[in-house]
PAPA-370162 format. One line per field, with one value per atom (N, C-alpha, C): residue number from 1; residue in three letters; atom name; x, y, z. Coordinates in Angstrom, 2 decimals. Last residue first. Example, Ala and Ser with C-alpha at 12.3 -4.5 7.8 and 13.67 -1.06 7.14 Angstrom:
2
num <- c(2 | 2 | 2 | 1 | 1 | 1) $
residuo <- c(SER | SER | SER | ALA | ALA | ALA) $
atomo <- c(N | CA | C | N | CA | C) $
xx <- c(12.85 | 13.67 | 12.90 | 13.19 | 12.30 | 13.20) $
yy <- c(-2.25 | -1.06 | 0.03 | -5.69 | -4.50 | -3.30) $
zz <- c(7.08 | 7.14 | 7.87 | 7.80 | 7.80 | 7.80) $
This chain:
142
num <- c(142 | 142 | 142 | 141 | 141 | 141 | 140 | 140 | 140 | 139 | 139 | 139 | 138 | 138 | 138 | 137 | 137 | 137 | 136 | 136 | 136 | 135 | 135 | 135 | 134 | 134 | 134 | 133 | 133 | 133 | 132 | 132 | 132 | 131 | 131 | 131 | 130 | 130 | 130 | 129 | 129 | 129 | 128 | 128 | 128 | 127 | 127 | 127 | 126 | 126 | 126 | 125 | 125 | 125 | 124 | 124 | 124 | 123 | 123 | 123 | 122 | 122 | 122 | 121 | 121 | 121 | 120 | 120 | 120 | 119 | 119 | 119 | 118 | 118 | 118 | 117 | 117 | 117 | 116 | 116 | 116 | 115 | 115 | 115 | 114 | 114 | 114 | 113 | 113 | 113 | 112 | 112 | 112 | 111 | 111 | 111 | 110 | 110 | 110 | 109 | 109 | 109 | 108 | 108 | 108 | 107 | 107 | 107 | 106 | 106 | 106 | 105 | 105 | 105 | 104 | 104 | 104 | 103 | 103 | 103 | 102 | 102 | 102 | 101 | 101 | 101 | 100 | 100 | 100 | 99 | 99 | 99 | 98 | 98 | 98 | 97 | 97 | 97 | 96 | 96 | 96 | 95 | 95 | 95 | 94 | 94 | 94 | 93 | 93 | 93 | 92 | 92 | 92 | 91 | 91 | 91 | 90 | 90 | 90 | 89 | 89 | 89 | 88 | 88 | 88 | 87 | 87 | 87 | 86 | 86 | 86 | 85 | 85 | 85 | 84 | 84 | 84 | 83 | 83 | 83 | 82 | 82 | 82 | 81 | 81 | 81 | 80 | 80 | 80 | 79 | 79 | 79 | 78 | 78 | 78 | 77 | 77 | 77 | 76 | 76 | 76 | 75 | 75 | 75 | 74 | 74 | 74 | 73 | 73 | 73 | 72 | 72 | 72 | 71 | 71 | 71 | 70 | 70 | 70 | 69 | 69 | 69 | 68 | 68 | 68 | 67 | 67 | 67 | 66 | 66 | 66 | 65 | 65 | 65 | 64 | 64 | 64 | 63 | 63 | 63 | 62 | 62 | 62 | 61 | 61 | 61 | 60 | 60 | 60 | 59 | 59 | 59 | 58 | 58 | 58 | 57 | 57 | 57 | 56 | 56 | 56 | 55 | 55 | 55 | 54 | 54 | 54 | 53 | 53 | 53 | 52 | 52 | 52 | 51 | 51 | 51 | 50 | 50 | 50 | 49 | 49 | 49 | 48 | 48 | 48 | 47 | 47 | 47 | 46 | 46 | 46 | 45 | 45 | 45 | 44 | 44 | 44 | 43 | 43 | 43 | 42 | 42 | 42 | 41 | 41 | 41 | 40 | 40 | 40 | 39 | 39 | 39 | 38 | 38 | 38 | 37 | 37 | 37 | 36 | 36 | 36 | 35 | 35 | 35 | 34 | 34 | 34 | 33 | 33 | 33 | 32 | 32 | 32 | 31 | 31 | 31 | 30 | 30 | 30 | 29 | 29 | 29 | 28 | 28 | 28 | 27 | 27 | 27 | 26 | 26 | 26 | 25 | 25 | 25 | 24 | 24 | 24 | 23 | 23 | 23 | 22 | 22 | 22 | 21 | 21 | 21 | 20 | 20 | 20 | 19 | 19 | 19 | 18 | 18 | 18 | 17 | 17 | 17 | 16 | 16 | 16 | 15 | 15 | 15 | 14 | 14 | 14 | 13 | 13 | 13 | 12 | 12 | 12 | 11 | 11 | 11 | 10 | 10 | 10 | 9 | 9 | 9 | 8 | 8 | 8 | 7 | 7 | 7 | 6 | 6 | 6 | 5 | 5 | 5 | 4 | 4 | 4 | 3 | 3 | 3 | 2 | 2 | 2 | 1 | 1 | 1) $
residuo <- c(GLU | GLU | GLU | ASN | ASN | ASN | ARG | ARG | ARG | ASP | ASP | ASP | GLY | GLY | GLY | LEU | LEU | LEU | SER | SER | SER | ILE | ILE | ILE | ALA | ALA | ALA | MET | MET | MET | ARG | ARG | ARG | ASN | ASN | ASN | LEU | LEU | LEU | ALA | ALA | ALA | ASN | ASN | ASN | MET | MET | MET | LEU | LEU | LEU | ALA | ALA | ALA | ILE | ILE | ILE | ALA | ALA | ALA | ALA | ALA | ALA | THR | THR | THR | LEU | LEU | LEU | ASP | ASP | ASP | VAL | VAL | VAL | ILE | ILE | ILE | GLU | GLU | GLU | LYS | LYS | LYS | GLU | GLU | GLU | THR | THR | THR | PHE | PHE | PHE | VAL | VAL | VAL | GLY | GLY | GLY | ASP | ASP | ASP | LEU | LEU | LEU | ARG | ARG | ARG | ILE | ILE | ILE | LYS | LYS | LYS | ILE | ILE | ILE | GLU | GLU | GLU | ASP | ASP | ASP | LEU | LEU | LEU | VAL | VAL | VAL | ASN | ASN | ASN | GLN | GLN | GLN | ARG | ARG | ARG | PRO | PRO | PRO | ASN | ASN | ASN | THR | THR | THR | THR | THR | THR | LEU | LEU | LEU | ALA | ALA | ALA | GLU | GLU | GLU | ALA | ALA | ALA | TRP | TRP | TRP | GLU | GLU | GLU | LEU | LEU | LEU | ALA | ALA | ALA | LEU | LEU | LEU | LYS | LYS | LYS | GLU | GLU | GLU | LYS | LYS | LYS | PRO | PRO | PRO | THR | THR | THR | TYR | TYR | TYR | ILE | ILE | ILE | SER | SER | SER | SER | SER | SER | ASN | ASN | ASN | PHE | PHE | PHE | TRP | TRP | TRP | ALA | ALA | ALA | PRO | PRO | PRO | LEU | LEU | LEU | LYS | LYS | LYS | ASP | ASP | ASP | LEU | LEU | LEU | LYS | LYS | LYS | ALA | ALA | ALA | PRO | PRO | PRO | ALA | ALA | ALA | LEU | LEU | LEU | GLY | GLY | GLY | HIS | HIS | HIS | ASN | ASN | ASN | GLN | GLN | GLN | ARG | ARG | ARG | LEU | LEU | LEU | MET | MET | MET | GLU | GLU | GLU | ALA | ALA | ALA | HIS | HIS | HIS | LEU | LEU | LEU | HIS | HIS | HIS | CYS | CYS | CYS | CYS | CYS | CYS | TYR | TYR | TYR | ALA | ALA | ALA | CYS | CYS | CYS | ALA | ALA | ALA | ASN | ASN | ASN | ILE | ILE | ILE | GLN | GLN | GLN | SER | SER | SER | VAL | VAL | VAL | ARG | ARG | ARG | THR | THR | THR | GLU | GLU | GLU | VAL | VAL | VAL | LEU | LEU | LEU | LEU | LEU | LEU | ILE | ILE | ILE | LEU | LEU | LEU | ALA | ALA | ALA | GLN | GLN | GLN | ASP | ASP | ASP | LEU | LEU | LEU | GLU | GLU | GLU | SER | SER | SER | ALA | ALA | ALA | HIS | HIS | HIS | ILE | ILE | ILE | LYS | LYS | LYS | GLU | GLU | GLU | TYR | TYR | TYR | SER | SER | SER | LYS | LYS | LYS | TYR | TYR | TYR | LEU | LEU | LEU | PRO | PRO | PRO | HIS | HIS | HIS | ILE | ILE | ILE | ILE | ILE | ILE | GLU | GLU | GLU | PRO | PRO | PRO | SER | SER | SER | VAL | VAL | VAL | GLN | GLN | GLN | ALA | ALA | ALA | TYR | TYR | TYR | ASN | ASN | ASN | MET | MET | MET) $
atomo <- c(N | CA | C | N | CA | C | N | CA | C | N | CA | C | N | CA | C | N | CA | C | N | CA | C | N | CA | C | N | CA | C | N | CA | C | N | CA | C | N | CA | C | N | CA | C | N | CA | C | N | CA | C | N | CA | C | N | CA | C | N | CA | C | N | CA | C | N | CA | C | N | CA | C | N | CA | C | N | CA | C | N | CA | C | N | CA | C | N | CA | C | N | CA | C | N | CA | C | N | CA | C | N | CA | C | N | CA | C | N | CA | C | N | CA | C | N | CA | C | N | CA | C | N | CA | C | N | CA | C | N | CA | C | N | CA | C | N | CA | C | N | CA | C | N | CA | C | N | CA | C | N | CA | C | N | CA | C | N | CA | C | N | CA | C | N | CA | C | N | CA | C | N | CA | C | N | CA | C | N | CA | C | N | CA | C | N | CA | C | N | CA | C | N | CA | C | N | CA | C | N | CA | C | N | CA | C | N | CA | C | N | CA | C | N | CA | C | N | CA | C | N | CA | C | N | CA | C | N | CA | C | N | CA | C | N | CA | C | N | CA | C | N | CA | C | N | CA | C | N | CA | C | N | CA | C | N | CA | C | N | CA | C | N | CA | C | N | CA | C | N | CA | C | N | CA | C | N | CA | C | N | CA | C | N | CA | C | N | CA | C | N | CA | C | N | CA | C | N | CA | C | N | CA | C | N | CA | C | N | CA | C | N | CA | C | N | CA | C | N | CA | C | N | CA | C | N | CA | C | N | CA | C | N | CA | C | N | CA | C | N | CA | C | N | CA | C | N | CA | C | N | CA | C | N | CA | C | N | CA | C | N | CA | C | N | CA | C | N | CA | C | N | CA | C | N | CA | C | N | CA | C | N | CA | C | N | CA | C | N | CA | C | N | CA | C | N | CA | C | N | CA | C | N | CA | C | N | CA | C | N | CA | C | N | CA | C | N | CA | C | N | CA | C | N | CA | C | N | CA | C | N | CA | C | N | CA | C | N | CA | C | N | CA | C | N | CA | C | N | CA | C | N | CA | C | N | CA | C | N | CA | C | N | CA | C | N | CA | C | N | CA | C | N | CA | C | N | CA | C | N | CA | C | N | CA | C | N | CA | C | N | CA | C | N | CA | C) $
xx <- c(21.01 | 21.93 | 23.04 | 19.17 | 20.58 | 21.59 | 17.08 | 18.04 | 19.22 | 15.46 | 15.87 | 17.22 | 12.71 | 13.81 | 14.54 | 10.90 | 10.36 | 11.49 | 12.55 | 11.11 | 10.54 | 14.92 | 15.03 | 13.45 | 13.89 | 14.66 | 14.65 | 12.36 | 11.60 | 12.46 | 14.23 | 13.10 | 12.39 | 15.61 | 16.54 | 15.22 | 14.05 | 14.45 | 15.11 | 13.48 | 12.58 | 12.97 | 16.23 | 15.67 | 14.50 | 16.65 | 17.53 | 17.05 | 15.03 | 14.68 | 15.67 | 16.07 | 14.54 | 14.59 | 18.66 | 18.37 | 17.19 | 17.76 | 18.47 | 18.62 | 16.40 | 15.72 | 16.44 | 18.73 | 17.54 | 16.79 | 20.06 | 20.75 | 19.63 | 18.19 | 18.67 | 19.26 | 18.00 | 16.79 | 17.18 | 20.67 | 20.01 | 18.93 | 21.23 | 21.91 | 21.28 | 19.39 | 18.86 | 20.00 | 20.81 | 19.38 | 19.07 | 24.06 | 23.04 | 21.61 | 26.05 | 25.46 | 24.54 | 26.87 | 27.92 | 27.40 | 25.04 | 26.36 | 27.35 | 22.82 | 22.79 | 23.89 | 23.84 | 23.70 | 23.76 | 23.60 | 24.94 | 24.93 | 20.62 | 21.23 | 22.78 | 20.24 | 19.74 | 20.37 | 20.90 | 21.78 | 21.53 | 18.76 | 20.24 | 21.33 | 16.48 | 16.74 | 18.30 | 17.18 | 17.13 | 17.39 | 16.89 | 18.25 | 17.85 | 14.06 | 15.30 | 16.56 | 12.74 | 12.87 | 13.75 | 14.44 | 13.59 | 13.70 | 15.22 | 15.29 | 14.21 | 15.44 | 14.19 | 14.33 | 17.30 | 16.95 | 15.93 | 17.59 | 17.43 | 16.76 | 18.40 | 16.96 | 16.60 | 20.69 | 19.56 | 18.13 | 22.04 | 21.78 | 20.54 | 22.24 | 21.78 | 21.35 | 23.51 | 22.27 | 21.49 | 26.02 | 25.29 | 23.46 | 26.88 | 26.60 | 26.00 | 27.02 | 26.01 | 25.76 | 29.18 | 27.78 | 26.93 | 31.30 | 30.89 | 29.49 | 31.91 | 31.09 | 30.68 | 32.39 | 31.24 | 30.66 | 34.78 | 33.73 | 32.41 | 36.11 | 35.86 | 34.91 | 37.44 | 36.12 | 36.46 | 39.45 | 39.56 | 38.35 | 39.07 | 39.64 | 39.67 | 36.65 | 37.47 | 37.88 | 34.16 | 35.27 | 36.61 | 32.24 | 32.11 | 33.20 | 32.39 | 32.79 | 33.03 | 32.02 | 32.35 | 33.14 | 31.21 | 30.17 | 30.64 | 33.47 | 32.23 | 31.45 | 36.02 | 35.56 | 34.44 | 36.06 | 36.42 | 35.54 | 35.91 | 34.96 | 34.86 | 38.66 | 37.25 | 36.10 | 40.47 | 40.20 | 38.88 | 40.17 | 39.69 | 39.29 | 39.10 | 40.30 | 39.53 | 37.24 | 37.15 | 38.39 | 36.97 | 38.30 | 38.55 | 34.64 | 34.97 | 36.42 | 33.99 | 33.86 | 34.36 | 35.03 | 34.94 | 34.95 | 34.13 | 35.39 | 35.73 | 31.25 | 32.51 | 33.83 | 30.30 | 30.04 | 31.16 | 30.82 | 31.33 | 31.44 | 29.10 | 30.23 | 31.22 | 26.30 | 27.04 | 28.56 | 26.25 | 25.96 | 26.87 | 26.46 | 27.36 | 27.28 | 24.08 | 25.72 | 26.77 | 21.89 | 22.40 | 23.73 | 22.33 | 22.39 | 22.96 | 21.66 | 23.04 | 23.40 | 20.73 | 20.43 | 21.43 | 20.62 | 21.04 | 20.37 | 20.47 | 18.95 | 19.35 | 22.87 | 22.00 | 20.63 | 23.82 | 24.08 | 23.38 | 22.25 | 21.95 | 22.86 | 23.42 | 21.92 | 21.59 | 25.91 | 25.85 | 24.63 | 25.44 | 26.01 | 25.77 | 24.68 | 23.63 | 24.15 | 26.91 | 25.65 | 24.69 | 28.52 | 28.74 | 27.64 | 26.93 | 27.01 | 27.65 | 27.11 | 25.76 | 25.78 | 29.82 | 29.18 | 27.88 | 30.23 | 30.90 | 30.18 | 28.86 | 28.29 | 28.91 | 28.03 | 29.18 | 28.72 | 25.00 | 25.86 | 27.03 | 23.54 | 24.65 | 25.63 | 22.16 | 22.02 | 23.37 | 22.08 | 22.43 | 22.34 | 21.31 | 22.41 | 23.28 | 18.68 | 19.37 | 21.17 | 17.77 | 17.69 | 18.66 | 17.73 | 18.64 | 18.95 | 15.90 | 17.27 | 18.13 | 13.48 | 14.02 | 15.52 | 13.45 | 13.63 | 14.19 | 12.76 | 14.21 | 14.41 | 10.60 | 11.33 | 12.88 | 9.11 | 9.10 | 10.59 | 8.62 | 9.89 | 9.98 | 7.30 | 8.47 | 9.23 | 4.34 | 4.93 | 6.22 | 4.24 | 3.74 | 4.02 | 5.17 | 5.87 | 5.70 | 4.77 | 3.93 | 4.88 | 5.95 | 4.84 | 4.15 | 8.48 | 7.69 | 6.16 | 9.51 | 9.63 | 8.64 | 9.56 | 8.49 | 8.52 | 9.95 | 10.45 | 9.51 | 10.64 | 9.64 | 10.33) $
yy <- c(-39.18 | -37.98 | -38.08 | -41.17 | -41.44 | -40.38 | -40.27 | -40.74 | -41.09 | -37.47 | -38.46 | -39.11 | -36.75 | -36.41 | -37.66 | -37.10 | -37.05 | -36.98 | -37.51 | -38.19 | -38.24 | -36.07 | -37.30 | -38.18 | -33.52 | -34.23 | -35.58 | -32.74 | -32.87 | -33.73 | -32.77 | -33.74 | -33.94 | -30.77 | -32.01 | -33.00 | -28.48 | -29.04 | -30.48 | -28.31 | -28.76 | -29.25 | -28.01 | -29.37 | -29.42 | -25.67 | -26.67 | -28.05 | -24.09 | -24.10 | -25.36 | -24.05 | -24.81 | -24.99 | -22.72 | -24.15 | -24.65 | -20.50 | -20.95 | -22.51 | -19.39 | -19.66 | -20.50 | -19.26 | -20.17 | -20.51 | -17.40 | -18.55 | -19.42 | -15.01 | -15.64 | -16.98 | -14.90 | -15.01 | -15.63 | -13.91 | -15.41 | -15.92 | -11.70 | -13.34 | -14.14 | -10.25 | -10.38 | -11.75 | -9.99 | -10.56 | -10.84 | -10.86 | -10.06 | -10.74 | -13.36 | -13.13 | -11.73 | -13.65 | -13.89 | -13.16 | -13.44 | -13.13 | -12.87 | -15.11 | -13.56 | -12.94 | -17.77 | -17.19 | -15.37 | -18.19 | -17.84 | -17.42 | -18.17 | -17.31 | -16.78 | -20.37 | -19.14 | -17.98 | -22.59 | -22.28 | -20.67 | -22.20 | -22.19 | -21.72 | -22.65 | -21.37 | -21.24 | -25.48 | -24.38 | -22.76 | -26.56 | -26.71 | -25.77 | -26.37 | -25.56 | -25.57 | -27.72 | -26.15 | -25.55 | -30.53 | -29.65 | -28.28 | -30.93 | -31.08 | -30.51 | -31.48 | -31.02 | -31.19 | -31.79 | -32.79 | -32.80 | -29.16 | -30.47 | -31.66 | -27.68 | -27.40 | -28.49 | -28.69 | -28.67 | -28.44 | -28.51 | -29.62 | -29.77 | -25.54 | -26.24 | -27.75 | -25.17 | -24.53 | -25.29 | -26.20 | -26.50 | -25.98 | -24.55 | -26.08 | -26.57 | -22.16 | -22.15 | -23.77 | -22.81 | -22.25 | -22.50 | -23.22 | -24.37 | -24.16 | -20.74 | -22.20 | -23.23 | -19.54 | -19.07 | -20.06 | -20.75 | -20.82 | -20.31 | -22.55 | -21.39 | -21.50 | -25.91 | -25.05 | -23.46 | -27.46 | -26.97 | -25.80 | -29.07 | -27.70 | -26.99 | -31.45 | -30.75 | -29.46 | -32.46 | -33.14 | -32.55 | -31.42 | -30.99 | -31.49 | -32.17 | -30.88 | -30.78 | -34.63 | -34.72 | -33.30 | -34.05 | -34.98 | -35.17 | -32.75 | -32.14 | -32.79 | -33.43 | -33.58 | -33.33 | -32.94 | -34.64 | -34.54 | -30.08 | -31.10 | -32.43 | -29.63 | -29.03 | -29.75 | -31.18 | -31.40 | -31.08 | -29.35 | -30.67 | -31.40 | -25.95 | -26.84 | -28.38 | -24.31 | -24.98 | -26.03 | -22.20 | -22.96 | -23.58 | -21.41 | -20.92 | -21.31 | -22.53 | -21.17 | -20.50 | -25.44 | -24.79 | -23.19 | -26.44 | -26.58 | -25.69 | -25.61 | -24.90 | -25.37 | -26.80 | -25.34 | -24.97 | -29.46 | -28.83 | -27.33 | -29.49 | -29.63 | -29.54 | -29.16 | -28.16 | -28.25 | -31.51 | -30.12 | -29.04 | -33.70 | -33.49 | -31.87 | -33.02 | -33.27 | -32.86 | -33.16 | -31.84 | -31.85 | -36.07 | -34.85 | -33.69 | -37.30 | -37.35 | -36.30 | -36.69 | -36.16 | -36.23 | -37.35 | -38.16 | -38.01 | -35.48 | -35.92 | -36.67 | -34.75 | -35.42 | -35.87 | -33.77 | -35.05 | -35.46 | -31.48 | -32.41 | -33.79 | -29.94 | -30.54 | -31.67 | -29.65 | -30.57 | -30.66 | -28.21 | -29.43 | -30.34 | -25.86 | -26.60 | -28.03 | -25.02 | -25.38 | -26.23 | -24.48 | -25.56 | -26.04 | -22.54 | -23.68 | -24.62 | -20.39 | -20.93 | -22.30 | -19.94 | -20.40 | -21.03 | -18.88 | -20.17 | -20.77 | -16.46 | -17.58 | -18.86 | -14.93 | -15.40 | -16.59 | -12.78 | -14.09 | -14.37 | -11.00 | -10.67 | -11.80 | -12.82 | -12.13 | -11.81 | -14.50 | -13.04 | -12.22 | -16.77 | -16.60 | -15.32 | -16.01 | -16.48 | -16.13 | -15.89 | -14.55 | -15.05 | -18.42 | -17.45 | -16.21 | -19.48 | -20.23 | -18.98 | -18.09 | -18.04 | -18.35 | -19.48 | -17.83 | -17.68 | -21.88 | -21.74 | -20.02 | -21.52 | -22.29 | -21.77 | -20.47 | -19.47 | -20.20 | -22.92 | -21.96 | -20.82 | -24.50 | -24.90 | -23.75 | -23.40 | -23.87 | -23.98 | -23.34 | -22.19 | -22.32 | -25.69 | -24.52 | -23.47 | -28.67 | -27.88 | -26.35 | -30.25 | -30.60 | -29.18 | -28.86 | -28.96 | -29.06 | -29.54 | -28.24 | -27.84 | -32.43 | -31.65 | -30.07 | -34.42 | -33.26 | -32.22 | -37.74 | -36.73 | -35.45) $
zz <- c(34.10 | 33.86 | 34.95 | 34.68 | 33.76 | 33.58 | 35.75 | 36.57 | 36.06 | 35.08 | 34.27 | 35.23 | 37.85 | 36.53 | 36.21 | 39.87 | 38.17 | 37.21 | 42.10 | 41.89 | 40.50 | 41.86 | 42.20 | 41.85 | 40.99 | 40.18 | 40.63 | 43.15 | 42.04 | 40.93 | 45.03 | 45.50 | 43.90 | 44.46 | 44.71 | 44.64 | 44.48 | 43.35 | 43.42 | 47.59 | 46.53 | 45.34 | 48.16 | 48.81 | 47.77 | 47.29 | 46.81 | 47.22 | 48.65 | 47.14 | 46.69 | 51.08 | 50.74 | 49.40 | 50.67 | 51.21 | 50.91 | 49.79 | 48.62 | 49.37 | 52.16 | 50.82 | 49.71 | 53.73 | 54.08 | 52.92 | 52.35 | 52.37 | 52.90 | 52.50 | 51.20 | 51.22 | 55.39 | 54.49 | 52.97 | 55.64 | 56.37 | 55.50 | 54.39 | 53.77 | 54.57 | 55.53 | 54.32 | 53.86 | 58.32 | 58.06 | 56.75 | 57.95 | 57.94 | 57.71 | 59.54 | 58.57 | 58.77 | 62.33 | 61.46 | 59.78 | 64.43 | 64.78 | 63.39 | 63.33 | 63.37 | 63.74 | 63.67 | 62.29 | 62.24 | 66.19 | 65.85 | 64.38 | 66.21 | 67.10 | 66.69 | 64.77 | 64.24 | 65.18 | 66.36 | 65.30 | 64.68 | 68.19 | 68.62 | 67.59 | 66.38 | 67.17 | 67.49 | 65.64 | 64.83 | 65.45 | 68.08 | 67.42 | 66.40 | 68.76 | 69.69 | 69.02 | 66.75 | 66.88 | 67.61 | 65.65 | 66.33 | 66.65 | 62.05 | 63.64 | 64.14 | 59.08 | 59.91 | 61.38 | 57.27 | 58.18 | 59.29 | 56.21 | 55.44 | 56.04 | 58.23 | 57.58 | 56.76 | 59.10 | 60.02 | 59.37 | 56.91 | 57.26 | 58.23 | 56.77 | 55.68 | 55.98 | 59.19 | 58.85 | 57.86 | 58.76 | 59.57 | 59.63 | 56.53 | 56.49 | 57.51 | 57.73 | 56.71 | 56.31 | 59.44 | 60.16 | 58.94 | 57.93 | 58.44 | 59.15 | 56.31 | 55.62 | 56.83 | 58.84 | 58.21 | 57.31 | 59.44 | 60.51 | 59.75 | 56.35 | 57.27 | 58.46 | 56.18 | 56.18 | 56.98 | 57.22 | 55.70 | 55.49 | 59.20 | 59.56 | 58.26 | 59.80 | 58.98 | 59.30 | 60.56 | 61.09 | 60.50 | 59.14 | 60.63 | 61.24 | 56.67 | 56.80 | 58.24 | 55.14 | 56.93 | 57.12 | 52.82 | 53.52 | 54.95 | 52.10 | 51.97 | 52.91 | 50.92 | 52.51 | 52.96 | 48.49 | 48.90 | 50.12 | 48.24 | 47.60 | 48.37 | 49.46 | 50.04 | 49.43 | 47.55 | 49.00 | 49.52 | 45.37 | 45.47 | 46.71 | 45.92 | 46.09 | 45.99 | 43.38 | 44.62 | 44.82 | 41.30 | 41.46 | 42.85 | 40.19 | 41.50 | 41.90 | 38.08 | 38.34 | 39.25 | 38.47 | 37.06 | 37.37 | 40.91 | 40.32 | 39.31 | 40.89 | 42.03 | 41.77 | 38.96 | 39.02 | 40.09 | 39.85 | 38.71 | 38.54 | 41.96 | 42.18 | 40.88 | 40.65 | 41.96 | 41.86 | 39.23 | 38.64 | 39.54 | 41.04 | 40.05 | 39.47 | 42.64 | 43.29 | 42.36 | 40.88 | 41.57 | 42.00 | 40.12 | 39.13 | 39.49 | 42.44 | 41.71 | 40.67 | 45.53 | 44.15 | 43.40 | 48.35 | 47.29 | 45.97 | 50.15 | 49.67 | 48.37 | 50.72 | 51.95 | 51.08 | 48.51 | 48.94 | 49.92 | 48.20 | 47.10 | 47.72 | 50.39 | 50.49 | 49.49 | 49.53 | 50.58 | 50.60 | 47.24 | 46.95 | 48.15 | 48.54 | 47.57 | 47.25 | 49.73 | 50.55 | 49.59 | 47.68 | 48.67 | 49.26 | 46.19 | 45.91 | 46.67 | 48.37 | 47.99 | 47.10 | 48.29 | 49.37 | 49.12 | 45.92 | 46.22 | 47.41 | 46.01 | 45.14 | 45.27 | 48.92 | 48.21 | 47.35 | 48.52 | 49.25 | 48.42 | 47.15 | 47.84 | 48.34 | 44.10 | 45.38 | 46.29 | 42.23 | 41.88 | 43.02 | 42.90 | 42.71 | 42.20 | 43.62 | 44.60 | 44.20 | 40.99 | 41.89 | 43.18 | 39.89 | 39.34 | 40.33 | 41.67 | 41.72 | 41.15 | 40.52 | 42.04 | 42.22 | 38.11 | 38.43 | 39.75 | 39.09 | 38.15 | 38.37 | 40.16 | 41.08 | 40.52 | 37.79 | 38.83 | 39.86 | 36.27 | 35.81 | 37.09 | 37.65 | 37.70 | 37.48 | 37.06 | 38.40 | 38.61 | 34.26 | 35.24 | 36.81 | 33.43 | 33.30 | 34.19 | 33.52 | 34.19 | 34.44 | 31.22 | 31.71 | 32.58 | 31.41 | 30.18 | 30.53 | 33.73 | 33.55 | 32.17 | 33.59 | 34.58 | 34.05 | 31.66 | 31.49 | 32.23 | 32.73 | 32.54 | 32.61) $
């Protein structure tokens, strides 16, 4: 199903939000890294491929960094900022208890600006929504 054609008034604003997030002050490679990890967790094959390709082609991400993404927490290849963003992405995607979110949010406050936290959180929430659209309504042969 081409859900963007079926309901453009709902889907196109999601795509516009995606564009705005990628035009934000957040590091683009960090956004794509987080989007790739969220897509892995959600098992969205299309989005995993799309974001990984963007990281490789547009940001020159080292192959090892992408290869180790599912186990980022056990690797020293990621910066502390990347690890914190990935931790936030996993927490929001897997929907943990509020006290877990609060603890991570305290650490985010020490590394990211308020705007970066909002933009990062929006990127994660939007990627979860787009993953679910692609998984449930999209073409699985892509």
